[in-house]
Structures are given as structure tokens and as C-alpha cells.
C-alpha positions as a Python dict, from the first residue, in 0.01 Angstrom:
ca = {
    (1, 'M'): (0, 0, 0),
    (2, 'D'): (-312, -189, -105),
    (3, 'S'): (-201, -546, -30),
    (4, 'I'): (-364, -858, -171),
    (5, 'I'): (-398, -1149, 70),
    (6, 'I'): (-383, -1507, -58),
    (7, 'G'): (-497, -1772, 190),
    (8, 'I'): (-369, -2129, 165),
    (9, 'A'): (-574, -2372, 375),
    (10, 'G'): (-619, -2749, 394),
    (11, 'G'): (-574, -3041, 630),
    (12, 'T'): (-260, -3130, 820),
    (13, 'G'): (0, -3283, 589),
    (14, 'S'): (-195, -3189, 276),
    (15, 'G'): (90, -2995, 114),
    (16, 'K'): (4, -2638, 219),
    (17, 'S'): (358, -2557, 331),
    (18, 'T'): (505, -2713, 17),
    (19, 'F'): (285, -2494, -203),
    (20, 'T'): (354, -2185, 9),
    (21, 'N'): (730, -2245, 5),
    (22, 'R'): (733, -2290, -371),
    (23, 'L'): (570, -1949, -409),
    (24, 'K'): (812, -1797, -157),
    (25, 'N'): (1109, -1942, -347),
    (26, 'E'): (968, -1803, -671),
    (27, 'F'): (901, -1449, -551),
    (28, 'G'): (1136, -1403, -255),
    (29, 'D'): (1105, -1066, -83),
    (30, 'Q'): (831, -953, -319),
    (31, 'I'): (582, -1135, -94),
    (32, 'S'): (536, -1178, 282),
    (33, 'I'): (415, -1494, 458),
    (34, 'V'): (212, -1529, 778),
    (35, 'Y'): (155, -1871, 938),
    (36, 'H'): (-165, -1919, 1138),
    (37, 'D'): (18, -2186, 1342),
    (38, 'N'): (229, -1914, 1504),
    (39, 'Y'): (-89, -1778, 1662),
    (40, 'Y'): (-150, -2071, 1895),
    (41, 'R'): (-232, -1924, 2235),
    (42, 'Q'): (28, -1858, 2502),
    (43, 'Q'): (0, -2120, 2776),
    (44, 'D'): (256, -2022, 3038),
    (45, 'N'): (8, -2096, 3318),
    (46, 'I'): (-50, -2457, 3206),
    (47, 'P'): (195, -2737, 3300),
    (48, 'F'): (376, -2907, 3011),
    (49, 'E'): (200, -3242, 3058),
    (50, 'E'): (-136, -3066, 3041),
    (51, 'R'): (-31, -2863, 2737),
    (52, 'K'): (36, -3190, 2556),
    (53, 'K'): (-333, -3282, 2595),
    (54, 'V'): (-478, -2958, 2454),
    (55, 'N'): (-687, -2991, 2137),
    (56, 'Y'): (-472, -2790, 1897),
    (57, 'D'): (-698, -2865, 1602),
    (58, 'H'): (-994, -2676, 1746),
    (59, 'P'): (-1038, -2310, 1642),
    (60, 'D'): (-1031, -2200, 2008),
    (61, 'A'): (-666, -2310, 2037),
    (62, 'L'): (-564, -2020, 1812),
    (63, 'E'): (-555, -1650, 1891),
    (64, 'T'): (-728, -1563, 1566),
    (65, 'D'): (-825, -1218, 1699),
    (66, 'L'): (-456, -1126, 1685),
    (67, 'L'): (-418, -1275, 1337),
    (68, 'V'): (-712, -1066, 1214),
    (69, 'E'): (-556, -753, 1367),
    (70, 'H'): (-220, -830, 1205),
    (71, 'L'): (-368, -900, 861),
    (72, 'K'): (-555, -569, 876),
    (73, 'M'): (-230, -392, 964),
    (74, 'L'): (-42, -556, 677),
    (75, 'K'): (-322, -476, 436),
    (76, 'A'): (-300, -114, 549),
    (77, 'G'): (74, -106, 482),
    (78, 'K'): (191, -144, 844),
    (79, 'A'): (457, -390, 963),
    (80, 'I'): (380, -648, 1234),
    (81, 'D'): (573, -846, 1493),
    (82, 'C'): (433, -1195, 1454),
    (83, 'P'): (450, -1442, 1746),
    (84, 'V'): (655, -1760, 1713),
    (85, 'Y'): (524, -2095, 1835),
    (86, 'D'): (751, -2358, 1989),
    (87, 'Y'): (601, -2696, 1898),
    (88, 'S'): (836, -2892, 2124),
    (89, 'Q'): (708, -2699, 2427),
    (90, 'H'): (345, -2667, 2312),
    (91, 'N'): (369, -2298, 2386),
    (92, 'R'): (443, -1961, 2232),
    (93, 'S'): (809, -1871, 2250),
    (94, 'K'): (954, -1536, 2359),
    (95, 'E'): (1061, -1457, 2003),
    (96, 'T'): (874, -1265, 1735),
    (97, 'I'): (917, -1232, 1359),
    (98, 'H'): (913, -884, 1208),
    (99, 'I'): (706, -894, 889),
    (100, 'E'): (699, -604, 647),
    (101, 'P'): (392, -537, 432),
    (102, 'R'): (419, -639, 68),
    (103, 'K'): (190, -617, -231),
    (104, 'I'): (123, -991, -188),
    (105, 'I'): (65, -1144, 156),
    (106, 'L'): (45, -1523, 183),
    (107, 'V'): (-129, -1659, 492),
    (108, 'E'): (-131, -2033, 560),
    (109, 'G'): (-313, -2257, 807),
    (110, 'I'): (-549, -2551, 848),
    (111, 'L'): (-831, -2341, 996),
    (112, 'L'): (-790, -2023, 793),
    (113, 'L'): (-1125, -2051, 619),
    (114, 'A'): (-1314, -2151, 934),
    (115, 'D'): (-1333, -1793, 1062),
    (116, 'A'): (-1553, -1546, 872),
    (117, 'R'): (-1336, -1251, 979),
    (118, 'V'): (-1029, -1407, 820),
    (119, 'R'): (-1220, -1512, 508),
    (120, 'D'): (-1336, -1153, 461),
    (121, 'L'): (-974, -1036, 456),
    (122, 'I'): (-854, -1298, 207),
    (123, 'D'): (-879, -1202, -159),
    (124, 'I'): (-792, -1545, -305),
    (125, 'K'): (-875, -1861, -108),
    (126, 'V'): (-683, -2180, -193),
    (127, 'F'): (-758, -2521, -40),
    (128, 'V'): (-497, -2797, -69),
    (129, 'E'): (-632, -3148, -22),
    (130, 'A'): (-468, -3492, -6),
    (131, 'D'): (-560, -3850, 76),
    (132, 'A'): (-596, -3909, 451),
    (133, 'D'): (-328, -4181, 453),
    (134, 'E'): (-80, -3947, 288),
    (135, 'R'): (-161, -3670, 533),
    (136, 'I'): (-101, -3879, 846),
    (137, 'L'): (226, -4019, 710),
    (138, 'R'): (352, -3672, 628),
    (139, 'R'): (247, -3548, 971),
    (140, 'I'): (436, -3829, 1145),
    (141, 'V'): (755, -3757, 951),
    (142, 'R'): (725, -3381, 1009),
    (143, 'D'): (644, -3399, 1381),
    (144, 'V'): (926, -3644, 1456),
    (145, 'K'): (1193, -3467, 1249),
    (146, 'E'): (1096, -3101, 1289),
    (147, 'R'): (894, -3073, 1610),
    (148, 'G'): (1062, -3317, 1846),
    (149, 'R'): (751, -3528, 1904),
    (150, 'D'): (743, -3899, 1989),
    (151, 'L'): (544, -4146, 1780),
    (152, 'D'): (300, -4248, 2055),
    (153, 'N'): (204, -3885, 2117),
    (154, 'I'): (156, -3819, 1744),
    (155, 'V'): (-71, -4122, 1695),
    (156, 'Q'): (-278, -4047, 2004),
    (157, 'Q'): (-317, -3682, 1904),
    (158, 'Y'): (-416, -3777, 1551),
    (159, 'L'): (-687, -4020, 1661),
    (160, 'T'): (-832, -3810, 1941),
    (161, 'T'): (-821, -3458, 1797),
    (162, 'V'): (-664, -3419, 1452),
    (163, 'K'): (-886, -3662, 1262),
    (164, 'P'): (-1223, -3567, 1420),
    (165, 'M'): (-1146, -3193, 1403),
    (166, 'H'): (-1047, -3226, 1037),
    (167, 'Y'): (-1390, -3356, 942),
    (168, 'L'): (-1567, -3114, 1175),
    (169, 'Y'): (-1383, -2788, 1102),
    (170, 'V'): (-1133, -2822, 815),
    (171, 'E'): (-1297, -3034, 544),
    (172, 'P'): (-1618, -2824, 536),
    (173, 'T'): (-1417, -2509, 457),
    (174, 'K'): (-1324, -2654, 118),
    (175, 'A'): (-1658, -2519, -2),
    (176, 'R'): (-1536, -2168, 86),
    (177, 'A'): (-1229, -2191, -140),
    (178, 'D'): (-1190, -2022, -478),
    (179, 'I'): (-934, -2281, -590),
    (180, 'I'): (-897, -2646, -481),
    (181, 'I'): (-576, -2832, -562),
    (182, 'N'): (-486, -3193, -492),
    (183, 'S'): (-119, -3152, -399),
    (184, 'G'): (135, -2894, -300),
    (185, 'M'): (343, -3029, -589),
    (186, 'N'): (70, -2977, -849),
    (187, 'D'): (265, -2798, -1122),
    (188, 'V'): (-40, -2680, -1315),
    (189, 'A'): (-190, -2517, -1003),
    (190, 'F'): (147, -2365, -919),
    (191, 'D'): (187, -2220, -1269),
    (192, 'I'): (-162, -2069, -1252),
    (193, 'M'): (-97, -1911, -912),
    (194, 'R'): (247, -1789, -1019),
    (195, 'S'): (98, -1623, -1327),
    (196, 'K'): (-174, -1463, -1115),
    (197, 'I'): (79, -1320, -871),
    (198, 'Q'): (302, -1197, -1154),
    (199, 'L'): (2, -1017, -1300),
    (200, 'M'): (-79, -855, -965),
    (201, 'L'): (284, -748, -915),
    (202, 'R'): (322, -604, -1264),
    (203, 'P'): (189, -253, -1188),
    (204, 'L'): (422, -233, -886),
    (205, 'L'): (726, -345, -1088),
    (206, 'A'): (642, -97, -1363),
    (207, 'D'): (677, 187, -1111),
    (208, 'L'): (1030, 88, -1010),
}
């Protein structure tokens, strides 16, 4: 299988997951999704209080070597067992997600386009951007509701690592994107991407 990889990057709270989920809901099992966030490094040897202080918005916090290996496997038609990250524990869990190769592979993450090895594997690069105020508000809501974080920790993390790392590592990668959209709910951008994926899937569907 000659898979096509679509990368969806952008700052925290920009709408990446919204855009990715809309495509997943549209195409279901015809596509596979890989989240760069699941590749945060295992930190069993670091106490919980110290794990809370790690800069998770720096490229070194992610095991991108493993992501590159997994994307190459998927592109070659091989299934992977993707790690699962536990945000409440700031550590990789014992679980894995079995991901089958598909004609279309979506890969999502804030730092996707910061690594040349990943960029070289991505066929279509999408960058989702949003106003900084919107991004921090969305992050607060998400981290409290979905990741079990407290407000003080979220604010401190945003000011000390998230914000400076965004301007240092994330924002500059916008220049690497093929497509830049201003919201995960941008219907025009979604329609364009949906049409593109339908076109790429057409030869496969014709063989069924």
C-alpha cells in the first residue's frame, strides 16, 4: 500500500484536533490517525512532581525517532502499536493503540513540522492557526475537563513553556505548510481537504 500522509500542525488550542476529528468523522475507517502527543517520552524514573515541571513544548520532550519509524512502517503498509500518553500522570501509559495502515494517514501535533525527518514523510502539510487568546482559553478548558489539570498548573505551564516555545518552535513552522487555515471549523478549508482526500481514495474505491 502506497499511503499518503497528511500532517496537521499548529499551536496548542488552535483547532487541530477539531479539524482532524471532522475528517475522521467524514471518512471513518478509510483513514488512520496518529497523534504526535502520544509520543511524549516515558518518564518512569522521574518523580511525579518533577514530571510536572518538564518542558513538554520543547521538541526534546517527544520521542520523534519512534514516530518517524512508525510513519515509515505505515507508509510501507505495516501496522504499528502506537504508545498512549497519560496526561494526568505526565507519563506514557502501559497501553498501546494498534493502528492499521490505510491509504490516507493523518498525523497531528504542534511540533510536527519542526522536524525535517517528519516533514519529509508528510505529503500534505496543514497548519491551523488561531488568535493567542482563543488558544489559551481552549487549552484551559481542555486541560481541566479532559486531562485532570488544575488551573494554577495550566497558567504556570503556559507562561513558562507553552507561550515561549510556541514562538520559538511552532509559529516558525507555518512557513513550511502547504495550506494554512484559521480555524478547525473553517468549512471552506474542510471542504477542500475532504475533496482532496476523496480524490486520492477514488482509485482504491474503484478496485473494490
